[in-house]
C-alpha positions as CSV (number, residue, x, y, z in Angstrom):
1,M,-0.1,0.1,0.1
2,D,1.7,3.2,-1.3
3,L,1.8,6.7,1.0
4,V,-1.1,8.3,-0.8
5,T,-3.5,5.5,-0.2
6,E,-2.8,4.9,3.1
7,K,-3.5,9.1,3.7
8,K,-6.5,8.8,2.1
9,E,-7.8,6.0,4.6
10,L,-6.8,7.9,7.3
11,I,-8.8,11.1,6.0
12,Y,-11.4,8.4,5.2
13,K,-11.4,7.0,8.7
14,T,-11.3,10.0,10.8
15,V,-14.6,11.3,9.1
16,L,-16.3,8.3,9.6
17,D,-15.3,8.2,13.1
18,H,-16.5,11.7,14.1
19,M,-20.1,11.5,12.0
20,H,-23.1,11.5,14.2
21,E,-24.7,8.4,11.8
22,G,-24.0,5.1,12.4
23,V,-21.6,3.6,10.0
24,I,-21.1,-0.2,9.2
25,L,-18.7,-1.7,6.6
26,I,-19.0,-5.7,5.5
27,D,-17.5,-7.8,3.2
28,T,-19.2,-10.3,0.6
29,S,-19.0,-12.4,3.4
30,T,-20.6,-10.1,5.9
31,K,-17.7,-10.1,8.1
32,V,-17.4,-6.7,9.6
33,V,-14.8,-4.5,8.4
34,Y,-15.3,-1.4,10.3
35,V,-17.9,0.5,12.6
36,N,-17.8,4.0,14.1
37,D,-18.6,4.8,17.6
38,S,-21.8,6.5,16.6
39,Y,-23.0,2.8,15.6
40,Y,-22.7,1.4,19.0
41,Q,-24.1,4.5,20.7
42,I,-27.2,5.0,18.5
43,L,-27.8,0.9,18.5
44,G,-27.4,0.8,22.4
45,I,-24.4,-1.5,22.3
46,K,-21.9,-1.2,25.2
47,N,-18.5,-2.8,25.6
48,K,-18.3,-4.9,22.6
49,S,-16.7,-4.6,19.3
50,I,-18.3,-6.2,16.3
51,I,-15.4,-6.0,14.2
52,G,-13.9,-9.1,12.6
53,E,-17.3,-10.9,13.1
54,F,-19.7,-12.1,10.8
55,L,-22.9,-9.9,10.7
56,D,-24.9,-12.7,9.4
57,D,-24.2,-14.7,12.5
58,I,-24.8,-11.6,15.3
59,Q,-27.8,-9.9,13.0
60,P,-29.2,-12.2,11.1
61,G,-31.4,-11.1,8.0
62,T,-30.1,-7.4,7.9
63,N,-30.9,-5.1,5.3
64,V,-26.8,-4.6,4.7
65,S,-26.7,-8.4,3.8
66,K,-29.4,-8.2,1.6
67,V,-27.7,-5.6,-0.3
68,I,-24.5,-8.1,-0.4
69,K,-26.9,-10.5,-2.1
70,N,-28.6,-8.6,-4.6
71,G,-26.0,-5.8,-5.5
72,K,-28.9,-3.1,-5.5
73,P,-28.9,0.3,-3.0
74,L,-31.3,0.6,-0.4
75,I,-32.3,4.4,0.3
76,N,-34.2,6.1,3.0
77,V,-35.2,2.6,4.2
78,E,-36.5,2.7,7.6
79,F,-36.3,-0.1,10.2
80,T,-36.1,-1.4,14.0
81,F,-33.1,-2.7,15.1
82,I,-34.6,-5.4,17.3
83,Q,-32.0,-6.1,19.9
84,T,-32.9,-2.6,21.3
85,N,-35.6,-1.5,19.9
86,V,-33.9,1.5,18.2
87,R,-35.8,2.6,15.0
88,V,-33.5,4.3,12.3
89,V,-33.5,5.2,8.6
90,A,-30.3,4.0,6.2
91,N,-28.7,4.5,2.9
92,I,-26.9,1.2,2.5
93,L,-24.6,1.0,-0.8
94,P,-22.8,-1.7,-2.5
95,I,-19.2,-1.2,-2.8
96,F,-17.1,-2.5,-5.6
97,N,-13.5,-3.0,-6.6
98,E,-11.5,-1.1,-9.4
99,D,-12.6,-4.1,-11.8
100,N,-16.5,-3.5,-10.7
101,S,-16.1,-7.0,-8.6
102,L,-18.4,-6.5,-5.4
103,F,-16.3,-5.8,-2.3
104,G,-19.1,-5.3,-0.2
105,A,-21.6,-2.9,1.6
106,I,-21.3,-0.1,3.8
107,S,-24.9,1.4,5.7
108,V,-25.0,5.1,7.1
109,F,-27.9,5.3,9.4
110,R,-29.4,7.8,11.8
111,D,-31.6,7.3,15.1
112,V,-35.4,8.1,14.4
113,T,-36.7,6.9,17.2
114,E,-37.7,10.0,19.1
115,V,-38.8,11.6,15.6
116,R,-41.4,8.5,15.3
117,N,-42.6,9.0,18.6
118,L,-43.2,12.7,18.4
119,I,-45.0,11.9,15.2
120,Q,-47.2,9.2,17.0
121,E,-47.4,12.1,19.8
122,I,-48.5,15.0,17.1
123,E,-50.9,12.6,15.3
124,H,-52.4,11.7,18.7
125,L,-52.7,15.6,19.5
126,K,-54.5,16.2,16.0
127,G,-56.9,13.9,16.7
128,Y,-57.1,15.5,20.3
129,T,-57.5,18.9,18.5
130,E,-60.1,17.9,16.0
131,Y,-62.2,16.4,19.0
132,L,-62.0,19.7,20.9
133,K,-62.4,21.7,18.0
134,E,-65.8,19.8,17.2
135,R,-66.7,20.4,21.0
136,L,-65.9,24.2,20.9
137,E,-67.6,24.6,17.8
138,V,-71.2,24.4,19.5
139,N,-72.7,27.4,19.5
140,S,-71.9,29.8,22.4
141,N,-75.6,30.0,23.5
142,A,-75.7,26.2,24.7
143,A,-72.7,26.9,27.0
144,F,-75.0,28.6,29.2
145,S,-77.1,25.4,29.5
146,S,-74.8,24.1,31.8
147,M,-75.8,26.9,34.1
148,V,-79.0,25.7,35.9
149,G,-81.7,27.6,38.0
150,E,-84.2,30.4,37.4
151,H,-84.2,32.1,40.9
152,P,-83.4,35.7,40.1
153,S,-79.7,35.8,41.9
154,I,-78.9,33.1,38.8
155,I,-80.5,34.7,36.4
156,Q,-78.5,38.0,37.0
157,V,-75.2,35.9,37.0
158,K,-76.1,34.7,33.3
159,E,-76.9,38.1,32.3
160,K,-74.0,39.3,33.7
161,V,-71.8,36.5,31.9
162,K,-73.5,36.8,28.8
163,K,-72.4,40.4,28.9
164,V,-68.9,40.2,29.5
165,A,-68.1,36.6,27.5
166,N,-67.0,38.4,24.5
167,T,-64.9,40.9,26.0
168,D,-61.2,40.7,27.2
169,T,-62.3,42.0,30.4
170,T,-60.7,40.6,33.3
171,V,-63.1,38.9,35.7
172,L,-63.1,37.8,39.4
173,V,-65.5,35.3,40.2
174,T,-66.5,34.9,43.9
175,G,-68.6,32.9,45.9
176,E,-68.7,30.0,48.5
177,S,-66.7,27.0,47.9
178,G,-68.6,24.5,45.8
179,T,-71.2,27.1,44.2
180,G,-70.0,26.5,40.5
181,K,-67.1,29.2,40.2
182,E,-65.3,27.1,37.6
183,V,-68.4,26.7,35.7
184,V,-69.0,30.0,35.2
185,A,-65.3,30.6,34.0
186,T,-65.6,27.7,31.3
187,I,-69.3,29.1,30.2
188,I,-67.3,32.5,29.9
189,H,-64.4,31.1,27.5
190,E,-67.1,29.1,25.9
191,A,-68.9,31.9,25.0
192,S,-66.1,34.1,24.1
193,N,-64.2,34.7,20.9
194,R,-61.2,33.0,22.2
195,K,-63.6,29.7,22.4
196,N,-61.3,27.9,19.5
197,R,-57.9,28.7,21.7
198,P,-57.1,26.8,25.1
199,L,-58.6,27.2,28.6
200,I,-56.0,26.2,31.1
201,K,-57.1,26.0,34.6
202,V,-54.9,26.6,37.4
203,N,-55.4,26.0,41.2
204,C,-53.2,28.5,42.8
205,A,-53.7,26.8,46.2
206,A,-52.8,23.4,44.8
207,I,-49.0,23.7,43.4
208,P,-46.2,23.4,45.8
209,E,-44.7,27.1,46.6
210,S,-41.3,25.6,44.9
211,L,-42.8,24.8,41.9
212,L,-45.3,27.9,41.7
213,E,-43.2,30.4,39.7
214,S,-42.0,27.5,36.8
215,E,-45.8,26.3,36.6
216,F,-47.2,29.6,36.0
217,F,-44.0,31.1,33.4
218,G,-42.3,28.0,32.8
219,Y,-38.6,27.6,32.7
220,A,-35.6,27.8,30.3
221,D,-33.2,25.2,29.1
222,G,-30.9,24.3,31.8
223,A,-32.5,26.6,34.4
224,F,-32.3,24.2,37.3
225,T,-30.5,20.8,37.9
226,G,-33.2,18.5,36.9
227,S,-35.1,20.4,34.5
228,K,-36.4,19.0,31.2
229,R,-34.2,19.6,28.4
230,G,-35.2,22.2,26.2
231,G,-37.2,23.8,28.8
232,K,-40.6,23.6,29.6
233,L,-43.9,26.4,28.8
234,G,-45.9,27.3,31.8
235,K,-49.1,28.0,32.0
236,F,-49.2,31.2,30.6
237,E,-48.0,30.2,27.1
238,L,-50.0,27.2,27.4
239,A,-53.2,29.6,27.4
240,N,-51.5,32.2,24.9
241,K,-54.4,33.6,22.8
242,G,-57.1,31.7,25.0
243,T,-57.9,32.0,28.6
244,I,-56.3,31.2,32.0
245,F,-59.0,30.8,34.8
246,L,-57.1,31.1,38.3
247,D,-58.6,29.5,40.6
248,E,-58.1,29.9,44.7
249,V,-56.2,33.1,43.8
250,G,-56.5,34.4,47.2
251,D,-54.3,32.0,48.5
252,M,-51.3,33.1,45.9
253,K,-48.1,33.7,47.3
254,P,-46.8,37.5,47.6
255,N,-43.9,37.1,45.3
256,L,-46.3,35.4,42.8
257,Q,-48.7,38.0,43.1
258,A,-45.8,40.7,41.8
259,K,-45.5,38.7,39.0
260,L,-48.8,38.1,37.9
261,L,-49.4,42.0,38.6
262,R,-46.7,42.4,35.5
263,V,-48.4,40.0,33.5
264,L,-51.6,42.0,33.9
265,Q,-49.8,45.4,33.2
266,E,-47.3,44.4,30.5
267,K,-48.8,41.3,28.7
268,K,-45.3,39.7,29.3
269,I,-43.7,36.9,31.0
270,E,-40.3,36.0,32.0
271,R,-39.3,32.1,32.0
272,V,-37.3,31.1,35.2
273,G,-33.4,31.3,34.0
274,G,-34.8,33.0,30.8
275,E,-33.3,36.2,29.4
276,A,-35.9,38.2,27.3
277,P,-39.9,38.9,28.2
278,I,-42.2,36.7,26.3
279,D,-45.2,38.3,24.7
280,V,-48.5,36.8,25.9
281,D,-52.2,37.5,25.0
282,V,-54.6,35.9,28.0
283,R,-57.4,36.6,29.2
284,I,-57.9,35.9,32.8
285,I,-60.6,34.8,34.8
286,A,-59.6,34.7,38.7
287,A,-61.9,32.8,41.5
288,T,-61.7,33.1,44.9
289,N,-64.1,32.0,48.1
290,C,-62.4,34.4,50.5
291,N,-62.9,37.9,51.0
292,L,-60.0,39.7,48.8
293,Y,-60.6,42.9,50.1
294,E,-60.2,41.7,53.6
295,K,-56.9,40.2,52.8
296,V,-55.7,43.3,51.4
297,K,-56.9,45.4,54.6
298,K,-54.5,42.7,56.5
299,K,-51.8,43.1,54.0
300,E,-52.2,39.5,52.9
301,F,-52.8,40.3,49.0
302,R,-51.8,43.0,47.3
303,E,-54.0,46.0,46.9
304,D,-52.6,46.9,43.5
305,L,-53.5,43.5,42.1
306,Y,-56.8,43.1,43.9
307,Y,-58.0,46.5,41.7
308,R,-56.2,44.7,38.4
309,L,-58.5,41.5,38.9
310,F,-61.5,43.5,40.3
311,V,-62.4,44.7,37.3
312,F,-65.6,43.0,36.4
313,P,-67.0,40.7,39.5
314,I,-69.3,38.5,39.5
315,E,-70.8,36.7,42.6
316,V,-72.2,33.1,42.6
317,P,-75.1,33.2,45.2
318,A,-74.8,30.3,47.7
319,L,-77.2,27.4,47.0
320,R,-79.4,28.2,50.5
321,K,-80.0,31.8,48.8
322,R,-81.6,30.2,45.9
323,K,-83.6,27.2,47.0
324,T,-86.4,27.5,44.3
325,D,-83.5,26.0,42.0
326,I,-82.9,23.1,44.3
327,L,-85.1,20.4,42.8
328,T,-84.3,21.7,39.6
329,L,-80.6,21.0,40.1
330,A,-81.4,17.7,41.8
331,I,-83.2,16.5,39.0
332,K,-80.5,17.4,36.6
333,F,-77.9,15.5,38.5
334,L,-80.6,12.3,39.2
335,E,-80.9,12.3,35.4
336,E,-77.1,12.1,34.5
337,F,-76.4,9.7,37.3
338,S,-79.4,7.7,36.6
339,L,-78.0,7.3,32.7
340,K,-74.6,6.9,34.2
341,Y,-75.3,3.9,36.6
342,N,-78.1,2.7,34.3
343,K,-81.3,2.8,36.6
344,Q,-84.8,4.6,36.2
345,L,-85.3,6.2,39.4
346,S,-87.4,9.3,41.1
347,F,-87.7,11.1,44.1
348,S,-90.0,10.3,46.6
349,A,-92.2,13.1,48.6
350,D,-89.9,13.3,51.7
351,V,-86.9,13.5,49.6
352,T,-87.8,16.7,47.8
353,K,-89.2,18.1,51.4
354,L,-85.9,17.2,52.5
355,L,-83.7,18.2,49.7
356,I,-85.7,21.8,50.0
357,S,-85.5,22.2,53.6
358,Y,-81.5,21.4,54.4
359,E,-79.3,24.6,54.1
360,W,-76.6,22.7,52.2
361,P,-73.2,24.4,53.5
362,G,-71.2,22.8,50.2
363,N,-73.5,24.0,47.7
364,V,-74.2,22.5,44.0
365,R,-71.2,20.3,44.7
366,E,-72.7,18.9,48.1
367,L,-76.0,18.9,45.9
368,K,-74.2,16.4,43.5
369,N,-72.5,14.2,45.8
370,V,-75.3,13.6,47.3
371,V,-77.6,12.6,44.7
372,E,-74.7,10.5,43.4
373,H,-74.8,9.0,46.3
374,A,-78.6,8.4,46.6
375,V,-78.4,6.9,43.0
376,V,-75.8,4.2,44.1
377,M,-77.7,3.2,47.2
378,S,-80.8,3.2,45.2
379,E,-82.1,-0.1,43.5
380,Q,-82.4,-0.7,39.6
381,S,-85.7,1.1,38.9
382,G,-88.4,3.1,41.8
383,R,-88.2,5.9,44.0
384,I,-85.0,7.3,45.9
385,I,-86.2,7.4,49.6
386,V,-84.5,9.0,52.3
387,A,-82.9,6.1,53.6
388,N,-80.7,6.3,50.5
389,F,-79.2,9.2,51.2
390,P,-75.7,10.0,53.3
391,S,-76.2,9.0,57.3
392,Y,-75.4,12.9,58.2
393,L,-78.8,14.0,56.0
394,K,-80.9,11.1,57.6
395,E,-80.1,12.3,61.1
396,I,-81.0,16.0,60.3
397,R,-84.4,14.6,59.1
398,S,-84.9,12.3,62.0
399,G,-83.5,15.3,64.2
400,G,-86.9,17.0,64.3
401,Q,-87.1,20.6,65.5
402,Q,-83.9,21.9,66.2
403,D,-82.8,24.4,69.3
404,G,-82.8,28.4,68.8
405,I,-85.9,28.5,66.8
406,D,-88.1,31.2,67.8
407,H,-91.3,29.1,67.6
408,L,-93.6,32.2,68.8
409,H,-92.4,34.3,65.7
410,L,-92.8,31.4,63.3
411,Y,-96.4,31.2,64.7
412,R,-97.2,34.8,63.9
413,N,-95.6,35.3,61.0
414,F,-97.3,31.2,59.4
415,A,-99.7,33.0,57.0
416,Q,-96.6,34.6,55.2
417,I,-94.2,32.0,55.4
418,E,-96.9,29.5,54.1
419,K,-98.0,32.1,51.4
420,S,-94.2,31.8,50.7
421,A,-94.0,28.1,50.6
422,M,-97.2,27.7,48.3
423,E,-95.4,30.6,45.6
424,E,-92.1,28.1,46.0
425,A,-93.7,25.0,45.5
426,L,-95.5,26.6,42.2
427,I,-92.4,27.6,41.0
428,V,-90.6,24.6,41.7
429,T,-93.4,22.4,39.6
430,K,-93.4,25.2,36.9
431,Y,-97.1,26.1,38.1
432,N,-98.2,22.2,38.2
433,R,-100.7,22.8,40.5
434,S,-101.5,18.9,41.4
435,E,-97.5,18.2,41.8
436,A,-97.3,21.5,44.1
437,M,-99.8,20.2,46.4
438,K,-98.0,16.8,46.9
439,L,-94.4,18.9,47.5
440,L,-96.5,20.8,50.6
441,G,-98.1,17.9,51.5
442,M,-101.6,19.8,51.3
443,S,-104.9,18.3,50.1
444,R,-106.8,19.6,47.1
445,N,-109.4,21.3,49.3
446,K,-106.9,23.4,51.4
447,F,-104.6,23.8,48.7
448,Y,-107.1,25.9,46.5
449,K,-108.4,27.2,49.1
450,K,-105.4,29.3,50.2
451,I,-104.7,29.9,46.5
452,K,-107.6,31.8,46.7
453,E,-106.8,33.2,50.3
454,Y,-103.3,34.2,49.2
455,Q,-104.5,35.8,45.7
456,L,-102.1,33.6,43.9
457,D,-104.4,32.3,41.1
């Protein structure tokens, strides 16, 4: 071998040794003449040299061996290396001697395992996106169907939601726990011009303090030890062009309050470890079950942030303040759970009285949970009875009159109470008088006598 040939081979070997692609060269007997380091790294072969071994013995039926047999190249052929389940794309070429006799074959390949996984994930996401698009393309008025009730207080909430939905105004939804603040936020988003964009929901009280900033604003590549390669998008970037719902905003830590204020003022966020601010277009809906203004006075919540959030407040009423909606909601939940558990059920008269008389400290959420419990405890068909309800409700039912009630006051105002009860019964039953008298436990004669007496006709 002359000096020039040796120098050329050295150059070729240096180039091949430093390629990111895997390279393997075999002769006509499939003996391995050369492999580079990337070959071992890509295929996950450790601490083993295969130079000098026959490829057909260690990896039977390879595409490189096929090229040796037919002398035809394979371009952009994709296959899986079975031993380590690595997916590769290869160009495999026959190599000829100067006299055109076949010397062997060379395969140059790259790892596409991660790319294929990403493609599958993208296809999955495309399908999910199409599903969301179909779901969101429903007429915006249909969004309001999930807000059940005809009490004046809930009608007022609906009217406010309709007015604010198609704007970009910041909304603060207040109300006791379980009243349906998240439902209101969802309706606002689905009735808005951002409905085809993401609605990202964040519970400010549920995220550990150490992760709050990175969860909200994301982090840059290499921001801290253990961070995900390439960084991570925060909730605000995920919600870009859409809506972010900040539940339990009153529990937000002071340092995060300052950063949220900046987002509201400047429409920019900055990733943890990032070097430049990122523009975001996000509509903010916040919710709290605490008195934010009281927190401001106690220096537990920033006053400037409070006024930034308190642009368009919506207070969702407690269920005990809209008693005429209790049965409507209960029947809706009964229908949902009867369908879910494949049952045919209705409420007994005692149950309807219990539902209306109970104060519901847990609000709509408690009512929904109680109805599901009753459906599960009931037979396949028939009427739900008081015995099917959780024990604490049964105890309240059997406890009779409670201490602290001013019976004399009730007696003096009995006529007004009776009139109000009849009005509520008529509203609940949609003015079906037969159902109303059943609900009240009145005889027909007495019911119509009272209708005339209280001028309810």
